[in-house]
N, C-alpha and C positions, 0 to 999 in steps of 0.2 A: 429316571435312573440311563435312557441312553445317554444323558449326556454327561452323565458322572464322570467319563475316564476320557478325555477329547487327546488327541492328537495335535501339533501343530509343526506347519511347515517352516523350515530352519535349512535356507539357503535350497540346497535339493535334495535333502534327504527329508526326516520329519523324525520328531522326536516328542514322548507323553509331555501333556502338559502341566505344569507345576500349579496353577491356578485354577482353582473350579467356575467353570463359567456360573454367574449371577443373575436372578431377576433384571437388578440394577445394569449389567453390562447389555443385558438384554434391550432394556429400557434405552437406555443410551448410545446403542447401535456401539460399544466398545467388547461387546464379547470374540470379535476374531472373526465372523461368519464373513462370509463375501454375498453379492448379488449377482454371480453368473447364473443366470436364468436361459439359461439355453438346457432346449429338451432332450439334448444327447448328456447330460451333463450326468453321470453315476448314478447321483445319487437318486434323481427323478425315471432314470429308466427302471431303478429296480421299483422304485413305488409304485410307478403305472404298471409293471410288470405284478407285482405282489395285491394291486386291487384293482387288475383288470380294467384301467386305466381310467378310475373314478377317484383317485388319490385325495381320500379323506382328509382330512387336516392331520391329527394328530398321529396317525400313521406316517404319511407322508414326512412330514418334517423330521422325525425318526430317523429317516435314511438319512439325513446329514450328518447326523452325528457320528457316519461312518468316514466322516470326510474330513481331512487335517484343517484346523483354525487357518487363517492368515497370520495369526501373532497369537500373543500369549493375552488372555481376558483380561481386559483394561490400562494393557499398554498400548492400543492407536483406537483409532476411529476408523471405522467406514457402514457405507448406508450398505444394509445385508438383507438377510432373512430372519431378522434376529425376533422382527414384531410378528415374522408369522409362526417362530415356536413361541411366542406368549401367547398369541390365537389359539395354539395346543392346547396352552398351561392352561386359561381360560376355560376350555371345554371340558378339560378332564377335575378340574377344582370346580365348574360351574353343573357339570351333568348336560350342559347344553350345547350345541351346537355354537360358533362363535356369534355367527350373523344373528342367531337369534337372541344370546345371551347381550349384546349391542342393542338392537331392537328393543329386549326389555327394562335395560337399566342405564340405558343413554339415550337412544331418538326418544322412544316414546316419552320416559320423563321430560324431555326438553321440549319439545312439539315437534321435532324431526320427522315431520311426515313424510320428507320425499328422500329420506337417504336410506339403503341399500346394498344388500351384500350380494343378492339376488337382481342380476340383472334384468332377468325375464319379467319382475314385477316391474318395468319402466315401461309406459306408453314409446315406441320410437320417435313420435312428435314433441317428446321432450326431453330428448338428448339432443346433444348440441357437437358438431361436428368436431373431429378430434383430429388435430396434427401432428407430422414428427418430421424431425429435422432431419434436411438429408446434407453429411458432413461432403458429398462431393460438388453440390452446387451451391450451399448456403445458405437455402430455403427453407420454409417452413411446404409441406405437401398437404394438402389436406386427404384425409382418410376417409371423408363420410362420415355416418353414425353407427357404423357398425362398432362395436364396443373391439378398443385393439389393446387388450391387456394379455400382454404376454404372461404374467404370473399368477393366470388361472389354467392352473396342470391338469385340471379332472373337474367335472361336473361336483364333487363333494369335497374342492377346493376350497378354504377359505381364507383368501390373504388378508395376515395382520397389517400389513404393510401397505399394501397395494390393492385391496377387494372392495372398497367401499364407493357406491355411488351414490351423488346429492350434487345439493343445489348449492348456490351462493348461498341465500337465505337460512339450509340448517347450521351451514359452514360455522356462520353467523353466532347462530344461537349457541352452539358448543364452545365458540371461541371466549363470548359474553358469558357461559357458565364457567369455561375455567379463569375467567376475571374475578368471579362471584365468586370461588370455593364452592359451587352448588356439586360437581360431579366429583372433582377432585376436591381433596383440601388444598387448603393456599399451602400449608408445610409442605404436603406430598407435589406441588407443582414446583415450588422453589428445591426442594432437595432433587429434583428431577434437571431442573436448571441451571444450578450452582455447579 
């Protein structure tokens, strides 16, 4: 219900949204949200304060509903926290934390033994180095094996868009299941890609 009545940026002013945010908008990144992950973003400051820094997924994304959308839902496209909001929807509908739901209904059935939303489950020896691109030097900088996930807002936050650690082998299992229509029906995949 927090997302029922959204506002939209219009120039330097804010107005009520005309089109309601739908699950399809969230799935296709056309809901009007952005990916401003600055820890000083008002939504994240309020979420940390309300949860003593733990930021449970459902409670945290509800703070996004207090911020205006970048555009009217369905009238643009932008990478955003839309999939994090979907993770909260999954938690509400399933009664499970997002990572647990995905483990039970996607990872386990597909034999994806090396995929998780809990990085503490992964041995450091199994992690590869991460890299960041430097705008100044135009080079890739090796950040080592420490997880560099700026989307992990608190220890109870599970990002539907950027929270999973996996292996190439497990990703191939997921992609093959999509091709075969095992996890999602071919009609669902077609509807989302069309």
